[in-house]
PDB file with one MODEL, atoms N, CA, C and O in Angstrom:
MODEL        1
ATOM      1  N   MET A   1      60.774  61.032 167.886  1.00  0.00           N
ATOM      2  CA  MET A   1      61.661  60.891 167.459  1.00  0.00           C
ATOM      3  C   MET A   1      62.087  61.663 165.951  1.00  0.00           C
ATOM      4  O   MET A   1      61.176  61.723 165.125  1.00  0.00           O
ATOM      5  N   LEU A   2      63.180  62.141 165.638  1.00  0.00           N
ATOM      6  CA  LEU A   2      63.943  62.481 165.113  1.00  0.00           C
ATOM      7  C   LEU A   2      64.169  61.654 163.434  1.00  0.00           C
ATOM      8  O   LEU A   2      65.120  60.872 163.446  1.00  0.00           O
ATOM      9  N   LEU A   3      63.688  61.717 162.552  1.00  0.00           N
ATOM     10  CA  LEU A   3      63.612  61.562 161.522  1.00  0.00           C
ATOM     11  C   LEU A   3      64.938  60.555 160.787  1.00  0.00           C
ATOM     12  O   LEU A   3      64.912  59.660 159.942  1.00  0.00           O
ATOM     13  N   SER A   4      66.008  61.175 161.540  1.00  0.00           N
ATOM     14  CA  SER A   4      67.200  60.350 160.781  1.00  0.00           C
ATOM     15  C   SER A   4      67.164  59.295 161.861  1.00  0.00           C
ATOM     16  O   SER A   4      67.652  58.231 161.479  1.00  0.00           O
ATOM     17  N   GLU A   5      66.714  59.293 163.124  1.00  0.00           N
ATOM     18  CA  GLU A   5      66.653  58.328 163.978  1.00  0.00           C
ATOM     19  C   GLU A   5      65.678  57.135 163.187  1.00  0.00           C
ATOM     20  O   GLU A   5      66.290  56.265 162.568  1.00  0.00           O
ATOM     21  N   LEU A   6      64.434  57.095 163.201  1.00  0.00           N
ATOM     22  CA  LEU A   6      63.753  56.412 162.095  1.00  0.00           C
ATOM     23  C   LEU A   6      65.124  55.782 160.791  1.00  0.00           C
ATOM     24  O   LEU A   6      65.611  54.656 160.688  1.00  0.00           O
ATOM     25  N   ALA A   7      65.368  56.896 160.072  1.00  0.00           N
ATOM     26  CA  ALA A   7      65.900  55.750 159.203  1.00  0.00           C
ATOM     27  C   ALA A   7      66.858  54.768 159.798  1.00  0.00           C
ATOM     28  O   ALA A   7      66.524  53.610 160.049  1.00  0.00           O
ATOM     29  N   GLU A   8      67.167  54.891 159.856  1.00  0.00           N
ATOM     30  CA  GLU A   8      68.330  53.166 160.681  1.00  0.00           C
ATOM     31  C   GLU A   8      67.619  52.271 161.491  1.00  0.00           C
ATOM     32  O   GLU A   8      68.197  51.350 162.068  1.00  0.00           O
ATOM     33  N   LYS A   9      66.327  52.480 161.588  1.00  0.00           N
ATOM     34  CA  LYS A   9      65.853  50.779 162.516  1.00  0.00           C
ATOM     35  C   LYS A   9      65.135  50.137 160.275  1.00  0.00           C
ATOM     36  O   LYS A   9      64.581  50.502 159.238  1.00  0.00           O
ATOM     37  N   GLU A  10      65.622  49.335 160.802  1.00  0.00           N
ATOM     38  CA  GLU A  10      65.069  48.389 159.453  1.00  0.00           C
ATOM     39  C   GLU A  10      62.915  47.688 159.107  1.00  0.00           C
ATOM     40  O   GLU A  10      61.778  47.778 159.570  1.00  0.00           O
ATOM     41  N   LEU A  11      63.294  47.395 158.585  1.00  0.00           N
ATOM     42  CA  LEU A  11      61.952  48.160 158.311  1.00  0.00           C
ATOM     43  C   LEU A  11      61.298  45.206 157.636  1.00  0.00           C
ATOM     44  O   LEU A  11      61.246  44.325 156.778  1.00  0.00           O
ATOM     45  N   ILE A  12      61.186  45.425 158.417  1.00  0.00           N
ATOM     46  CA  ILE A  12      60.241  43.654 159.024  1.00  0.00           C
ATOM     47  C   ILE A  12      58.914  43.422 158.483  1.00  0.00           C
ATOM     48  O   ILE A  12      58.073  44.239 158.857  1.00  0.00           O
ATOM     49  N   GLN A  13      58.564  42.613 157.784  1.00  0.00           N
ATOM     50  CA  GLN A  13      56.654  42.320 157.571  1.00  0.00           C
ATOM     51  C   GLN A  13      57.042  41.036 158.425  1.00  0.00           C
ATOM     52  O   GLN A  13      57.788  40.062 158.318  1.00  0.00           O
ATOM     53  N   VAL A  14      55.847  41.726 159.611  1.00  0.00           N
ATOM     54  CA  VAL A  14      55.311  40.489 160.084  1.00  0.00           C
ATOM     55  C   VAL A  14      55.138  39.157 160.349  1.00  0.00           C
ATOM     56  O   VAL A  14      55.477  38.427 161.281  1.00  0.00           O
ATOM     57  N   LYS A  15      54.181  38.905 158.724  1.00  0.00           N
ATOM     58  CA  LYS A  15      53.824  38.287 158.439  1.00  0.00           C
ATOM     59  C   LYS A  15      54.484  36.270 157.379  1.00  0.00           C
ATOM     60  O   LYS A  15      53.853  35.240 157.140  1.00  0.00           O
ATOM     61  N   ASP A  16      56.163  36.751 157.056  1.00  0.00           N
ATOM     62  CA  ASP A  16      56.074  36.425 156.680  1.00  0.00           C
ATOM     63  C   ASP A  16      57.865  35.877 157.000  1.00  0.00           C
ATOM     64  O   ASP A  16      58.349  34.773 156.749  1.00  0.00           O
ATOM     65  N   GLY A  17      58.597  37.181 157.671  1.00  0.00           N
ATOM     66  CA  GLY A  17      59.140  37.980 158.544  1.00  0.00           C
ATOM     67  C   GLY A  17      60.063  38.547 157.912  1.00  0.00           C
ATOM     68  O   GLY A  17      60.840  38.987 158.759  1.00  0.00           O
ATOM     69  N   ALA A  18      60.552  38.878 156.517  1.00  0.00           N
ATOM     70  CA  ALA A  18      60.694  39.952 155.500  1.00  0.00           C
ATOM     71  C   ALA A  18      61.509  40.620 155.789  1.00  0.00           C
ATOM     72  O   ALA A  18      61.545  40.619 157.020  1.00  0.00           O
ATOM     73  N   ARG A  19      62.447  41.409 155.291  1.00  0.00           N
ATOM     74  CA  ARG A  19      63.658  41.861 155.716  1.00  0.00           C
ATOM     75  C   ARG A  19      63.304  42.853 154.451  1.00  0.00           C
ATOM     76  O   ARG A  19      62.455  42.405 153.680  1.00  0.00           O
ATOM     77  N   TYR A  20      63.731  43.858 154.214  1.00  0.00           N
ATOM     78  CA  TYR A  20      62.460  44.952 153.387  1.00  0.00           C
ATOM     79  C   TYR A  20      63.534  46.182 153.919  1.00  0.00           C
ATOM     80  O   TYR A  20      62.973  47.265 154.085  1.00  0.00           O
ATOM     81  N   GLY A  21      65.539  46.144 154.312  1.00  0.00           N
ATOM     82  CA  GLY A  21      66.311  46.807 154.727  1.00  0.00           C
ATOM     83  C   GLY A  21      65.993  48.454 155.847  1.00  0.00           C
ATOM     84  O   GLY A  21      65.448  48.479 156.951  1.00  0.00           O
ATOM     85  N   LYS A  22      66.322  49.144 155.386  1.00  0.00           N
ATOM     86  CA  LYS A  22      66.123  50.319 155.786  1.00  0.00           C
ATOM     87  C   LYS A  22      65.073  51.053 155.754  1.00  0.00           C
ATOM     88  O   LYS A  22      64.394  50.900 154.739  1.00  0.00           O
ATOM     89  N   LEU A  23      64.576  52.036 156.745  1.00  0.00           N
ATOM     90  CA  LEU A  23      63.311  52.957 156.063  1.00  0.00           C
ATOM     91  C   LEU A  23      64.606  53.861 154.910  1.00  0.00           C
ATOM     92  O   LEU A  23      64.505  53.829 153.684  1.00  0.00           O
ATOM     93  N   ALA A  24      65.942  54.734 155.789  1.00  0.00           N
ATOM     94  CA  ALA A  24      67.404  55.233 155.404  1.00  0.00           C
ATOM     95  C   ALA A  24      66.761  54.616 153.264  1.00  0.00           C
ATOM     96  O   ALA A  24      67.025  55.659 152.666  1.00  0.00           O
ATOM     97  N   ASN A  25      66.338  53.887 152.462  1.00  0.00           N
ATOM     98  CA  ASN A  25      67.197  53.836 151.506  1.00  0.00           C
ATOM     99  C   ASN A  25      65.223  53.416 151.023  1.00  0.00           C
ATOM    100  O   ASN A  25      65.250  52.185 150.990  1.00  0.00           O
ATOM    101  N   THR A  26      64.106  53.740 150.768  1.00  0.00           N
ATOM    102  CA  THR A  26      63.143  54.071 150.400  1.00  0.00           C
ATOM    103  C   THR A  26      61.959  55.364 150.424  1.00  0.00           C
ATOM    104  O   THR A  26      61.679  56.256 151.226  1.00  0.00           O
ATOM    105  N   GLU A  27      61.536  55.007 149.320  1.00  0.00           N
ATOM    106  CA  GLU A  27      61.263  56.643 149.258  1.00  0.00           C
ATOM    107  C   GLU A  27      59.647  56.978 149.702  1.00  0.00           C
ATOM    108  O   GLU A  27      58.666  56.375 149.268  1.00  0.00           O
ATOM    109  N   LEU A  28      59.636  58.276 150.837  1.00  0.00           N
ATOM    110  CA  LEU A  28      58.691  58.603 151.354  1.00  0.00           C
ATOM    111  C   LEU A  28      57.904  59.510 150.418  1.00  0.00           C
ATOM    112  O   LEU A  28      58.474  60.479 149.917  1.00  0.00           O
ATOM    113  N   LEU A  29      56.945  59.314 150.221  1.00  0.00           N
ATOM    114  CA  LEU A  29      55.489  59.645 150.234  1.00  0.00           C
ATOM    115  C   LEU A  29      54.874  59.527 150.952  1.00  0.00           C
ATOM    116  O   LEU A  29      54.717  58.525 151.651  1.00  0.00           O
ATOM    117  N   PHE A  30      53.777  61.575 151.039  1.00  0.00           N
ATOM    118  CA  PHE A  30      53.141  62.696 151.740  1.00  0.00           C
ATOM    119  C   PHE A  30      52.708  63.101 150.729  1.00  0.00           C
ATOM    120  O   PHE A  30      53.165  63.400 149.626  1.00  0.00           O
ATOM    121  N   ASP A  31      50.940  63.074 151.614  1.00  0.00           N
ATOM    122  CA  ASP A  31      50.258  64.078 150.762  1.00  0.00           C
ATOM    123  C   ASP A  31      50.629  66.015 150.973  1.00  0.00           C
ATOM    124  O   ASP A  31      50.487  66.919 151.796  1.00  0.00           O
ATOM    125  N   PRO A  32      50.892  65.889 150.298  1.00  0.00           N
ATOM    126  CA  PRO A  32      51.795  67.418 149.725  1.00  0.00           C
ATOM    127  C   PRO A  32      50.608  68.514 150.362  1.00  0.00           C
ATOM    128  O   PRO A  32      51.002  69.614 150.751  1.00  0.00           O
ATOM    129  N   ALA A  33      49.004  68.129 150.457  1.00  0.00           N
ATOM    130  CA  ALA A  33      48.419  69.925 150.454  1.00  0.00           C
ATOM    131  C   ALA A  33      48.282  69.445 152.744  1.00  0.00           C
ATOM    132  O   ALA A  33      48.489  70.260 153.643  1.00  0.00           O
ATOM    133  N   THR A  34      47.973  68.257 152.882  1.00  0.00           N
ATOM    134  CA  THR A  34      48.311  68.472 154.830  1.00  0.00           C
ATOM    135  C   THR A  34      49.680  68.204 155.028  1.00  0.00           C
ATOM    136  O   THR A  34      50.137  68.983 155.864  1.00  0.00           O
ATOM    137  N   GLY A  35      50.578  67.355 154.561  1.00  0.00           N
ATOM    138  CA  GLY A  35      51.949  67.097 155.053  1.00  0.00           C
ATOM    139  C   GLY A  35      51.433  65.549 155.183  1.00  0.00           C
ATOM    140  O   GLY A  35      51.811  64.798 154.284  1.00  0.00           O
ATOM    141  N   LYS A  36      50.736  65.085 156.052  1.00  0.00           N
ATOM    142  CA  LYS A  36      50.363  63.558 155.619  1.00  0.00           C
ATOM    143  C   LYS A  36      51.940  62.341 155.392  1.00  0.00           C
ATOM    144  O   LYS A  36      52.599  62.409 154.355  1.00  0.00           O
ATOM    145  N   ILE A  37      52.241  61.512 156.322  1.00  0.00           N
ATOM    146  CA  ILE A  37      53.378  61.052 155.438  1.00  0.00           C
ATOM    147  C   ILE A  37      52.497  59.639 155.498  1.00  0.00           C
ATOM    148  O   ILE A  37      52.411  58.853 156.442  1.00  0.00           O
ATOM    149  N   GLU A  38      51.852  59.570 154.150  1.00  0.00           N
ATOM    150  CA  GLU A  38      50.853  58.241 153.476  1.00  0.00           C
ATOM    151  C   GLU A  38      51.337  56.223 153.372  1.00  0.00           C
ATOM    152  O   GLU A  38      50.866  55.089 153.291  1.00  0.00           O
ATOM    153  N   GLY A  39      53.217  57.419 153.501  1.00  0.00           N
ATOM    154  CA  GLY A  39      53.983  55.850 153.178  1.00  0.00           C
ATOM    155  C   GLY A  39      55.076  55.514 153.100  1.00  0.00           C
ATOM    156  O   GLY A  39      55.828  56.362 153.580  1.00  0.00           O
ATOM    157  N   PHE A  40      55.842  54.194 152.511  1.00  0.00           N
ATOM    158  CA  PHE A  40      57.029  54.571 151.746  1.00  0.00           C
ATOM    159  C   PHE A  40      56.875  52.823 150.255  1.00  0.00           C
ATOM    160  O   PHE A  40      56.174  51.816 150.153  1.00  0.00           O
ATOM    161  N   GLU A  41      58.449  53.720 149.170  1.00  0.00           N
ATOM    162  CA  GLU A  41      57.956  53.189 148.468  1.00  0.00           C
ATOM    163  C   GLU A  41      59.165  51.885 148.433  1.00  0.00           C
ATOM    164  O   GLU A  41      60.202  52.346 148.911  1.00  0.00           O
ATOM    165  N   VAL A  42      59.308  50.754 148.115  1.00  0.00           N
ATOM    166  CA  VAL A  42      60.786  49.650 148.356  1.00  0.00           C
ATOM    167  C   VAL A  42      60.616  49.494 146.841  1.00  0.00           C
ATOM    168  O   VAL A  42      59.648  49.350 146.093  1.00  0.00           O
ATOM    169  N   SER A  43      62.516  49.617 146.622  1.00  0.00           N
ATOM    170  CA  SER A  43      62.949  48.659 145.355  1.00  0.00           C
ATOM    171  C   SER A  43      62.278  47.158 145.231  1.00  0.00           C
ATOM    172  O   SER A  43      62.887  46.099 145.079  1.00  0.00           O
ATOM    173  N   LEU A  44      61.662  47.245 145.276  1.00  0.00           N
ATOM    174  CA  LEU A  44      62.143  44.574 145.326  1.00  0.00           C
ATOM    175  C   LEU A  44      64.112  44.270 144.564  1.00  0.00           C
ATOM    176  O   LEU A  44      65.195  44.700 144.167  1.00  0.00           O
ATOM    177  N   LYS A  45      63.434  43.465 144.794  1.00  0.00           N
ATOM    178  CA  LYS A  45      65.329  42.956 145.340  1.00  0.00           C
ATOM    179  C   LYS A  45      64.663  41.633 144.109  1.00  0.00           C
ATOM    180  O   LYS A  45      63.816  40.741 144.140  1.00  0.00           O
ATOM    181  N   THR A  46      65.247  41.966 143.519  1.00  0.00           N
ATOM    182  CA  THR A  46      65.303  41.015 141.495  1.00  0.00           C
ATOM    183  C   THR A  46      66.313  40.165 142.222  1.00  0.00           C
ATOM    184  O   THR A  46      67.072  40.524 143.123  1.00  0.00           O
ATOM    185  N   ALA A  47      66.151  38.620 141.509  1.00  0.00           N
ATOM    186  CA  ALA A  47      67.058  37.878 141.986  1.00  0.00           C
ATOM    187  C   ALA A  47      67.228  37.524 139.526  1.00  0.00           C
ATOM    188  O   ALA A  47      67.086  36.416 139.009  1.00  0.00           O
ATOM    189  N   SER A  48      67.387  38.223 139.107  1.00  0.00           N
ATOM    190  CA  SER A  48      67.794  37.452 137.237  1.00  0.00           C
ATOM    191  C   SER A  48      68.958  38.963 137.264  1.00  0.00           C
ATOM    192  O   SER A  48      68.824  39.801 138.155  1.00  0.00           O
ATOM    193  N   PHE A  49      69.900  39.093 136.318  1.00  0.00           N
ATOM    194  CA  PHE A  49      70.361  40.780 136.202  1.00  0.00           C
ATOM    195  C   PHE A  49      69.648  40.804 135.086  1.00  0.00           C
ATOM    196  O   PHE A  49      70.000  41.640 134.254  1.00  0.00           O
ATOM    197  N   PHE A  50      68.125  39.658 134.657  1.00  0.00           N
ATOM    198  CA  PHE A  50      67.660  40.550 132.864  1.00  0.00           C
ATOM    199  C   PHE A  50      66.088  41.768 133.645  1.00  0.00           C
ATOM    200  O   PHE A  50      65.437  42.769 133.344  1.00  0.00           O
ATOM    201  N   GLN A  51      66.225  40.680 134.810  1.00  0.00           N
ATOM    202  CA  GLN A  51      65.148  42.012 135.815  1.00  0.00           C
ATOM    203  C   GLN A  51      65.479  43.585 135.573  1.00  0.00           C
ATOM    204  O   GLN A  51      64.877  44.549 135.099  1.00  0.00           O
ATOM    205  N   ALA A  52      66.781  43.328 136.162  1.00  0.00           N
ATOM    206  CA  ALA A  52      67.397  45.062 137.027  1.00  0.00           C
ATOM    207  C   ALA A  52      66.963  45.790 135.633  1.00  0.00           C
ATOM    208  O   ALA A  52      67.856  46.637 135.613  1.00  0.00           O
ATOM    209  N   ASN A  53      66.421  45.966 134.796  1.00  0.00           N
ATOM    210  CA  ASN A  53      66.503  47.027 134.421  1.00  0.00           C
ATOM    211  C   ASN A  53      64.804  47.752 134.130  1.00  0.00           C
ATOM    212  O   ASN A  53      63.673  47.371 133.831  1.00  0.00           O
ATOM    213  N   LYS A  54      65.747  49.362 134.535  1.00  0.00           N
ATOM    214  CA  LYS A  54      64.446  49.580 135.539  1.00  0.00           C
ATOM    215  C   LYS A  54      63.671  50.899 134.970  1.00  0.00           C
ATOM    216  O   LYS A  54      63.628  52.067 135.356  1.00  0.00           O
ATOM    217  N   ALA A  55      63.131  50.256 133.975  1.00  0.00           N
ATOM    218  CA  ALA A  55      61.398  50.631 133.610  1.00  0.00           C
ATOM    219  C   ALA A  55      60.932  49.476 133.683  1.00  0.00           C
ATOM    220  O   ALA A  55      59.837  49.305 133.147  1.00  0.00           O
ATOM    221  N   ASN A  56      61.555  48.379 134.319  1.00  0.00           N
ATOM    222  CA  ASN A  56      60.341  47.013 134.265  1.00  0.00           C
ATOM    223  C   ASN A  56      60.336  47.539 135.640  1.00  0.00           C
ATOM    224  O   ASN A  56      59.330  48.120 136.047  1.00  0.00           O
ATOM    225  N   LYS A  57      60.919  47.454 136.064  1.00  0.00           N
ATOM    226  CA  LYS A  57      61.614  47.128 138.367  1.00  0.00           C
ATOM    227  C   LYS A  57      59.858  47.713 138.529  1.00  0.00           C
ATOM    228  O   LYS A  57      59.237  48.475 137.788  1.00  0.00           O
ATOM    229  N   LYS A  58      59.389  46.968 139.872  1.00  0.00           N
ATOM    230  CA  LYS A  58      58.898  46.346 141.093  1.00  0.00           C
ATOM    231  C   LYS A  58      59.217  47.148 142.226  1.00  0.00           C
ATOM    232  O   LYS A  58      60.027  47.240 143.149  1.00  0.00           O
ATOM    233  N   LYS A  59      58.189  47.696 141.722  1.00  0.00           N
ATOM    234  CA  LYS A  59      58.203  48.308 143.269  1.00  0.00           C
ATOM    235  C   LYS A  59      57.075  48.244 144.558  1.00  0.00           C
ATOM    236  O   LYS A  59      55.878  48.052 144.347  1.00  0.00           O
ATOM    237  N   GLU A  60      57.588  48.416 145.774  1.00  0.00           N
ATOM    238  CA  GLU A  60      56.079  47.777 147.039  1.00  0.00           C
ATOM    239  C   GLU A  60      55.664  49.039 147.908  1.00  0.00           C
ATOM    240  O   GLU A  60      56.620  49.806 148.019  1.00  0.00           O
ATOM    241  N   PHE A  61      54.826  49.364 148.383  1.00  0.00           N
ATOM    242  CA  PHE A  61      54.229  50.698 148.465  1.00  0.00           C
ATOM    243  C   PHE A  61      53.924  49.558 150.325  1.00  0.00           C
ATOM    244  O   PHE A  61      53.156  48.635 150.600  1.00  0.00           O
ATOM    245  N   ILE A  62      55.285  50.523 151.359  1.00  0.00           N
ATOM    246  CA  ILE A  62      54.272  50.087 152.505  1.00  0.00           C
ATOM    247  C   ILE A  62      53.884  51.739 152.974  1.00  0.00           C
ATOM    248  O   ILE A  62      54.501  52.802 153.044  1.00  0.00           O
ATOM    249  N   SER A  63      52.334  51.208 153.272  1.00  0.00           N
ATOM    250  CA  SER A  63      51.281  52.588 153.734  1.00  0.00           C
ATOM    251  C   SER A  63      51.106  52.129 155.457  1.00  0.00           C
ATOM    252  O   SER A  63      50.697  51.177 156.122  1.00  0.00           O
ATOM    253  N   TRP A  64      51.737  53.554 155.661  1.00  0.00           N
ATOM    254  CA  TRP A  64      51.660  54.571 157.549  1.00  0.00           C
ATOM    255  C   TRP A  64      50.491  53.361 157.838  1.00  0.00           C
ATOM    256  O   TRP A  64      51.165  52.335 157.932  1.00  0.00           O
ATOM    257  N   LYS A  65      49.375  53.079 157.983  1.00  0.00           N
ATOM    258  CA  LYS A  65      48.367  52.910 157.850  1.00  0.00           C
ATOM    259  C   LYS A  65      48.848  51.152 158.000  1.00  0.00           C
ATOM    260  O   LYS A  65      48.054  50.514 158.691  1.00  0.00           O
ATOM    261  N   GLU A  66      49.729  50.549 157.582  1.00  0.00           N
ATOM    262  CA  GLU A  66      50.240  49.200 157.972  1.00  0.00           C
ATOM    263  C   GLU A  66      50.676  48.946 158.712  1.00  0.00           C
ATOM    264  O   GLU A  66      50.262  47.908 159.228  1.00  0.00           O
ATOM    265  N   ILE A  67      52.247  49.892 159.603  1.00  0.00           N
ATOM    266  CA  ILE A  67      53.061  50.068 160.491  1.00  0.00           C
ATOM    267  C   ILE A  67      52.654  49.599 161.828  1.00  0.00           C
ATOM    268  O   ILE A  67      51.793  50.349 162.288  1.00  0.00           O
ATOM    269  N   ILE A  68      53.087  48.238 162.935  1.00  0.00           N
ATOM    270  CA  ILE A  68      52.410  47.985 163.944  1.00  0.00           C
ATOM    271  C   ILE A  68      53.042  49.055 164.768  1.00  0.00           C
ATOM    272  O   ILE A  68      52.786  50.203 165.132  1.00  0.00           O
ATOM    273  N   LEU A  69      54.280  47.879 164.942  1.00  0.00           N
ATOM    274  CA  LEU A  69      55.257  48.905 165.963  1.00  0.00           C
ATOM    275  C   LEU A  69      56.386  49.015 165.298  1.00  0.00           C
ATOM    276  O   LEU A  69      56.960  48.406 164.396  1.00  0.00           O
ATOM    277  N   ILE A  70      56.604  50.132 166.096  1.00  0.00           N
ATOM    278  CA  ILE A  70      58.192  51.246 165.730  1.00  0.00           C
ATOM    279  C   ILE A  70      59.081  51.033 167.286  1.00  0.00           C
ATOM    280  O   ILE A  70      58.853  51.497 168.403  1.00  0.00           O
ATOM    281  N   GLY A  71      60.332  49.983 166.699  1.00  0.00           N
ATOM    282  CA  GLY A  71      60.324  49.763 167.910  1.00  0.00           C
ATOM    283  C   GLY A  71      62.093  50.536 167.913  1.00  0.00           C
ATOM    284  O   GLY A  71      62.279  51.427 167.084  1.00  0.00           O
ATOM    285  N   LYS A  72      63.066  50.210 168.684  1.00  0.00           N
ATOM    286  CA  LYS A  72      64.315  50.330 168.731  1.00  0.00           C
ATOM    287  C   LYS A  72      64.634  50.080 167.476  1.00  0.00           C
ATOM    288  O   LYS A  72      64.194  50.837 166.610  1.00  0.00           O
ATOM    289  N   ASP A  73      65.357  49.112 167.161  1.00  0.00           N
ATOM    290  CA  ASP A  73      66.526  48.681 165.942  1.00  0.00           C
ATOM    291  C   ASP A  73      65.414  48.264 164.440  1.00  0.00           C
ATOM    292  O   ASP A  73      65.767  48.018 163.287  1.00  0.00           O
ATOM    293  N   ARG A  74      63.703  48.327 165.166  1.00  0.00           N
ATOM    294  CA  ARG A  74      62.698  47.534 163.903  1.00  0.00           C
ATOM    295  C   ARG A  74      61.940  48.173 163.206  1.00  0.00           C
ATOM    296  O   ARG A  74      62.498  49.266 163.302  1.00  0.00           O
ATOM    297  N   ILE A  75      60.970  48.373 162.480  1.00  0.00           N
ATOM    298  CA  ILE A  75      58.829  49.257 162.202  1.00  0.00           C
ATOM    299  C   ILE A  75      59.009  47.753 161.332  1.00  0.00           C
ATOM    300  O   ILE A  75      59.707  47.458 160.363  1.00  0.00           O
ATOM    301  N   LEU A  76      57.913  46.868 162.268  1.00  0.00           N
ATOM    302  CA  LEU A  76      57.684  45.733 161.729  1.00  0.00           C
ATOM    303  C   LEU A  76      56.325  46.641 161.406  1.00  0.00           C
ATOM    304  O   LEU A  76      56.071  47.629 162.095  1.00  0.00           O
ATOM    305  N   PHE A  77      55.328  46.155 160.115  1.00  0.00           N
ATOM    306  CA  PHE A  77      54.431  46.277 159.232  1.00  0.00           C
ATOM    307  C   PHE A  77      53.674  45.592 158.425  1.00  0.00           C
ATOM    308  O   PHE A  77      54.174  45.507 157.303  1.00  0.00           O
ATOM    309  N   ASN A  78      52.419  44.938 158.571  1.00  0.00           N
ATOM    310  CA  ASN A  78      51.875  43.650 157.777  1.00  0.00           C
ATOM    311  C   ASN A  78      51.689  43.648 156.506  1.00  0.00           C
ATOM    312  O   ASN A  78      51.939  42.524 156.071  1.00  0.00           O
ATOM    313  N   GLU A  79      51.351  44.405 155.650  1.00  0.00           N
ATOM    314  CA  GLU A  79      51.128  43.930 155.018  1.00  0.00           C
ATOM    315  C   GLU A  79      51.990  45.597 153.586  1.00  0.00           C
ATOM    316  O   GLU A  79      52.260  46.773 153.827  1.00  0.00           O
ATOM    317  N   THR A  80      52.122  44.658 152.102  1.00  0.00           N
ATOM    318  CA  THR A  80      52.123  45.905 151.377  1.00  0.00           C
ATOM    319  C   THR A  80      51.806  46.040 149.523  1.00  0.00           C
ATOM    320  O   THR A  80      51.392  44.982 149.048  1.00  0.00           O
ATOM    321  N   ASP A  81      51.898  46.714 148.937  1.00  0.00           N
ATOM    322  CA  ASP A  81      51.133  46.820 148.190  1.00  0.00           C
ATOM    323  C   ASP A  81      52.405  46.590 146.097  1.00  0.00           C
ATOM    324  O   ASP A  81      53.502  47.144 146.023  1.00  0.00           O
ATOM    325  N   SER A  82      52.220  46.320 145.701  1.00  0.00           N
ATOM    326  CA  SER A  82      52.290  46.104 144.710  1.00  0.00           C
ATOM    327  C   SER A  82      52.597  46.761 143.888  1.00  0.00           C
ATOM    328  O   SER A  82      52.358  47.841 144.427  1.00  0.00           O
ATOM    329  N   PHE A  83      53.172  47.140 142.401  1.00  0.00           N
ATOM    330  CA  PHE A  83      53.365  47.937 141.654  1.00  0.00           C
ATOM    331  C   PHE A  83      55.273  48.559 140.599  1.00  0.00           C
ATOM    332  O   PHE A  83      56.421  48.858 140.928  1.00  0.00           O
ATOM    333  N   ASN A  84      54.399  48.420 139.219  1.00  0.00           N
ATOM    334  CA  ASN A  84      55.352  48.468 137.810  1.00  0.00           C
ATOM    335  C   ASN A  84      55.512  49.752 138.334  1.00  0.00           C
ATOM    336  O   ASN A  84      54.538  50.325 138.821  1.00  0.00           O
ATOM    337  N   ASP A  85      56.774  50.356 138.293  1.00  0.00           N
ATOM    338  CA  ASP A  85      57.512  52.102 138.481  1.00  0.00           C
ATOM    339  C   ASP A  85      57.797  52.873 137.669  1.00  0.00           C
ATOM    340  O   ASP A  85      58.663  53.737 137.527  1.00  0.00           O
ATOM    341  N   ASP A  86      56.350  52.196 136.700  1.00  0.00           N
ATOM    342  CA  ASP A  86      55.867  53.103 135.417  1.00  0.00           C
ATOM    343  C   ASP A  86      54.818  53.845 135.379  1.00  0.00           C
ATOM    344  O   ASP A  86      54.403  54.819 134.751  1.00  0.00           O
ATOM    345  N   SER A  87      54.239  52.620 136.833  1.00  0.00           N
ATOM    346  CA  SER A  87      52.245  52.648 136.279  1.00  0.00           C
ATOM    347  C   SER A  87      52.233  53.329 137.997  1.00  0.00           C
ATOM    348  O   SER A  87      51.143  53.118 138.528  1.00  0.00           O
ATOM    349  N   GLY A  88      53.168  54.030 138.848  1.00  0.00           N
ATOM    350  CA  GLY A  88      53.145  54.896 140.383  1.00  0.00           C
ATOM    351  C   GLY A  88      52.153  54.197 140.728  1.00  0.00           C
ATOM    352  O   GLY A  88      51.646  53.293 140.064  1.00  0.00           O
ATOM    353  N   TYR A  89      51.768  54.644 141.965  1.00  0.00           N
ATOM    354  CA  TYR A  89      50.671  54.130 142.999  1.00  0.00           C
ATOM    355  C   TYR A  89      50.071  55.253 142.850  1.00  0.00           C
ATOM    356  O   TYR A  89      50.399  56.310 142.312  1.00  0.00           O
ATOM    357  N   SER A  90      48.441  54.630 143.807  1.00  0.00           N
ATOM    358  CA  SER A  90      47.722  54.951 143.716  1.00  0.00           C
ATOM    359  C   SER A  90      46.698  54.758 144.050  1.00  0.00           C
ATOM    360  O   SER A  90      45.782  55.501 143.696  1.00  0.00           O
TER     361      SER A  90
ENDMDL
END
């Protein structure tokens, strides 16, 4: 499968059916030493205009290990981890 084909797939959390948009709208995180994909960073949608400040913007991390199924149109995954944009993911 080509990366361009993966990019058009929609990310859906199995637990509650939440939609996280298309994979193309995420940041790919990988281990530079091995080249293995660690996961994807997704910006949270905020309901408030005042929370849209980029310094306080929250993000979620979808670990590659949490992916259950890569289907024709969707990628299903279990859990995400939340973190603040300024702290980074660890």
